[in-house]
N, C-alpha and C positions, 0 to 999 in steps of 0.2 A: 814690370810683374804684376802689380797694381791694377796697372790698367788692363793689361789682357784677362785678369779673373772676372774684373768686373764687366769691361766690353765681351766676356761671353755669355755672362750671367745674364744681361741685358736680352742679348741674340738669346739665350735656350728661352726666356722666357718669354720672348714676344713670339718667336715661331712654333711656340706650346697653346699659342690662344688660339681659339677658331675664330681665324682671321675677318671672314666675310660673310656675309646673306646677301645672296645674288640668283634670281630664277635661273640665270644665265650660266651659272655654272655647274650645269649638270651635264654638261656637255665637253666631250673634248677630256679633258684635264681638268677644268675646272675653270675661273679665269687667272689668265696668264700675265706675272708680273714683267715690269719692264725691268733690266738689268743694267740700269743707268744711275748715276749720283743725281744728288739735287740739283747741279749746276747743270746739267743737262737735260733734267725734267723741268725746269725755268725756260729754255732755251728752245719747246715742244718735245723735246728728246730727242734732237739730233747725238750724234754719237759716233758713227763710223767714220767721217771723218772729220774726225776731232782731236788734237794734237796739244795735250796739255799735261805739263808736268808737277803740276799742283794736286790732278785727281787719278783715282783709278778709274781706268774705261773697260770694261769687261766685254764689252760689247764688239771690240774689238781688240783683241787679242796682241795686234802689231803695236796698238797705241804706245806700248808697255817704252817702246824704245825712247819715251821722252823723258823718262824719268834723268833729275840728275845723278852724277857716276858718285857721289859723297853725301846723295841723304836716300832718307826713307818716306813714303807717302802711307799714313793712315784716314781710311775714310769711314764714318759709322753715317748711318743717314735711319729714319725710322720716318712715318707717316701715317695721317689720319684722313679717312674716305669717308663726306658724309651724302650718301646718298637717297632719291627718293624715286622709286617706284612708283609705276604709276598707270591704269588701264580706262579705259573710257567710262568706266565706274569706280575703279577702287585705284588706293593708293594706300602707299605704305613706307617708313624713312626704315634707315638701318644706319650703321657707325660701327667702322674697326678701325682697329690700330692692330700695324704689321712692323716686322724689321722691313728697312729699305736695302742696306745695304752695310757688309759690314768687311774691311777689305785692305790688305795692306801691298805696298808695292816698294820696289827695292831694283837697286843693281847689283847684278851679280859680276860683270865683267866687261870690261870698256866695248866691249859688243853685244851685252847678254845683259834681259833685263827680267825680274821678275814680277810675282805676284800669287795672291792667292785670298781666299774671303770666303767669305757664307751670303747667298744671296737667296731669297723666296723664289722658286719656279712659277709653283699655280696655288690655289687655295678653290676647294670645295665647301658650300654652306648653302645648303636651301632647304624649304620645306613648300610641300603646294600640294594643292587637293581638288582634284578635275571630278565633279559630280554626272552623274549620269544617269536620266530615268529608262526604267523598262521595265515592259508588261509582261515577259516573259520572267526573265532572273532579278525582278527587283529593286528596287533603287539602290543603288550602290555608288560607292566612291574610289579612287584610284590615288592615294596617299605615296609624294614620292618624295625622300628625303637622302641629304646627301651631307656629310663633313669630312674635313681631313686638308691633309696639304700636302707639296712637294716639294720642297728645296734641294737646291744644291751648293756643294763644296766645289770652289776651283783651283784648279793650280794650273797657272799660264806663264811664257815665255816669250817673252820676245828677240828678234835677231837681229841685227844690223846685217843687211846684203851690201849697199853701199851708204856711203855718206848719207843719200836720199830716201833711201828704198830701205825697208825692214818688213820679216812676217812675224806670225806669233800663231801660238794654239794655246789654248788652254783644254785642261782635261777637268770635268765637272764629272764629281758623284752625285748622280741623283739618289734623294734616300725619303722617305713619307710613305704615309697609311690614307686611301681614301675609302670610305666607307658609304655604299651605297646600298637605296633599298626603296621595292614598288610594295605595298598592300593594298590592295581589293577589301575592300569592308563593306557586309552588308547589314545597315543598322536595322534595318524592317524587318526582317529574316529571322524564324527561330529554328530553321531548318538548314539553312547554311552555316560554314566556317569560313571565317575570314582566313586571308590566303596572304601571307609575305615573302616574300623573296631578299635576300643580303647578300651583298658584293661589298667582301674587304680585301682591296689590292696593296701588297705592302712593293712599292718600287726600290729597288738596289741593284742600279749599274751605272756603269761609264757610259759617257756620251765626249763628242767634242767634237768643237768649233774651230774656225778658221780667221786666220786675219792675214789681210795686206794694206800697205798701207805708206804712201808717199809722201814727203813733206819738204819743202823747198824754202828757205830764205830767200826774197828778193829783195831788191834797191830800195835805198830807204825805209826799212823797217817793214817792209808789208811780208808776209807769208802765205804759201800755197799749200793747202793740205787735200791730198784723194783716200779715200780707202776703201776697202771691200769686205767684206765678211761671205763667211761660207758654212751652215749647220749639214751634216751629212742625214741623211736618211736613216735611222736607228731602230732597229727592234730593243725594244728595254725590257729587260728579266720581270718576273712579278712574281710575288709568292700571295699565292689568291687563299681565302677560305670564302667558300662557296655552301648555303643554306634556304631552304625552305621548307615552308611548313604551313598548316592550316592551325588556325587560333583559334582562342575570344578573348575578348579584353575585359578587363577585371573592372572596377568604381575607381580604381586609381590608375590606370592607363598601361596596367602591365599586361604583356601578354603572356596569356594561359595557353600553350603548345598543346595544343593533338594530337597531330598525325605530324614526324617531320618526312615530307616529301624528298627531300636532298641531303646530301651533307658529305661537302670534301674539305677536307682541312692541307694548306699546305699544298695545293696544287702548282705547278711551273705552270705559267702561262707569261705574255708574249704581250706587250706595247709597243706600237711602230708609232716612233716620232716622225714627223714630217722632212723635207728639204727644205732649207731657207736658203737666200740668200740675202745680201745688202748692200747697198753701195752710199759714199756719201761725199760730199763736196765744202770744206770751206775756205773760207779769206780773210784775212785781215793783218791788222796793223800794231806788233809786240802786240802788248795786255791791254793798249786802249782802247779795239773794236775788235770785232769780229762774225760775217756773217755766214749760215750755210744752209744743206741742204741737205734732207735725207732719204734714201726709198729703200724698200726693202718687199721679200714677196718671200710665203710659203707656201707649200702646196699639201693643204691642210684634209685634202680629198683623200692623201695615203694613210690616212690616221685611221687606225685600228685600236679599239680598246677590247685584249679577248680574244682577236681576228672576226673582229662583229664590226662591221664600217657603221658612221655614225653620220650623222646629217653636216658637214663641214663641208666648206665650201674652199674653194683656194683665196689668199688675202691677201691685199697690197695694201701699204702706211705709205704715207708722204708726211714729211715733216721739213720744215724751215724753222729756221733761229737764228738767234744771235746777244751781242754781249755788248755795252758800251764802259767804260771804264772814263771819270769824265781827268781825272790826272792821278797817272802811277807813283807819280812822286809820294813820299812817305812823311816829307812835311808839310803838306798841302794841308787844306782842311778838311775833317773825318769825311764829312759825307760826298767830297771829293775824290775820296779813295772807295768810296763803296763802287762794286760792277755790279749792274743794272742789267737782267736779261730777262728776254719776252719769247713766244715762239709761237704754231700754229702746228698739229696736226691732226691729219683725218686718216680715218683706216676703214674699208667697205666690210671688215670684220670676217670672221671664218666661220659665224650663221650662217646656216640660209632654211626660214622654220616661217611654212604656208609661204611660200613664195615670196617674201620679203626677207630684205638681209637685214641682219643685224649692225650695223655700220656705227662708226665712233668719229664725236669729232672733240677734239680740245681745243683750249686755248690756253697760253701758260704763262705767267710771269713770276719775277723774283728776284733778290740779292744777293749779292755776297759780302757780308760783314770782315772787313780784316780787324785781328787782334793783334794786339799794340806791339808793336817791336820785334814782328815776325811775319812770316811768310804763309800763316796759319787762318784759316778764316769760318766762319760760320754761314752757311747758305739754307738762307730758306725758298721756297719753290712754292708756286697756289696753280693749279690746274681747273678752270670751270671748263665742264661739258656736258656732254650729252652720248649716249647708248639706247641702239634698240628703235622700236616705233610703236604707238597706239592701233595702225592699221590691222585687219584680221585678228584684231581684239590680244595682242601682244602687249608687252610689256614695256613700258619707256622710261631709261631710268636717265634722272638729271643730277649730278655729282658736284661735291666741291672738294679737292685732293690738297691735303695741306703736308708737306713735305720738309723734315727738317734735319740737316746732315750739317755734319762737324769735318773738316779735313786739316789734319797736322801733318806742316813739313817740317823737318826735322838732322839736321848734318850730322852723318855719322863722320867719324874719323879725323875731325877738324882739332888738330891740336893747338890749344891756347898757350899765346903767351903772355906770363905776367911780369911785371918789371915793382 
């Protein structure tokens, strides 16, 4: 009970923070999080075709069938991201820390496994100023600000169809608030009032994702896994507060409202989330080594925020990675029992600005550190990557992301004998 209380306290603290500072989080629902564990992150993010009884893998709910019939799995992950944003003439650094994942996996019957958890879905955090010179309307600037984020609480199940084939389903409740504002400021005019438009969106709805997995043990300890996932196009309910007004700025930076141009409270809106598919393949030998690859596609052209389309493009992502364990024996040298992981991923991005795709590339590596006399591990992952471009005066982000994960694997219903 103390573990649960402490864990959810950490999760609530992490989710309550302004987690991000990124100009590209202005678009869509913000910067999207990968719903993967630290061990997957260290392998380039591969997860759709990964079958592992020691970790919860919500990217493919069919993977829950790997859980032991007499044990439960607890995963906790935190990560920190250090970013450097630069254009051809300016640069700025930012750091943020967030909950990576909080999840539990457990058996229900011999053919049914379950999981539930809390994962961040997206985050928004930006403030940008666009300066304009106009001989008619005086000099003015547009100021864009946004903050907030969306989280998801999921409950999932996996069902064995045959000995080697399983299907899965995650029911996720999306919740959170995203605030966006655009202000037009006339600093040199005595006759014009500034104008601000603010939109606060409170997300609260259910979404579904499905999984399929085929896992087969081969001769001499080899195994093969093929996985697929599917996200249906969804209209997510939103409660919105909208306000537009003219104002003057005080010396303390407070808006002194002059006239209200628009005011709507608790209006019902919708956000359209895109359809997505994923496929993955992995091949390995016991807990000794594994190599795998993932592919995913999302139809972001269908995304709409309050029925208004955004400059988003359909997105593809590729990832390859794997792990190696020198010795799975519990009596060998400790460093021979450490699991070493590495991977690489590429995404062509779902943003297209000024005819430039905002693509992303990352190289990752990490280790799994076994805890004494248990199958539990501490997992560390590092990803070094780049996103965006300086072409057309856009912004390039270079980042380093550190992920720390704790996986606890414990037996249930085991009657110990004492003499």
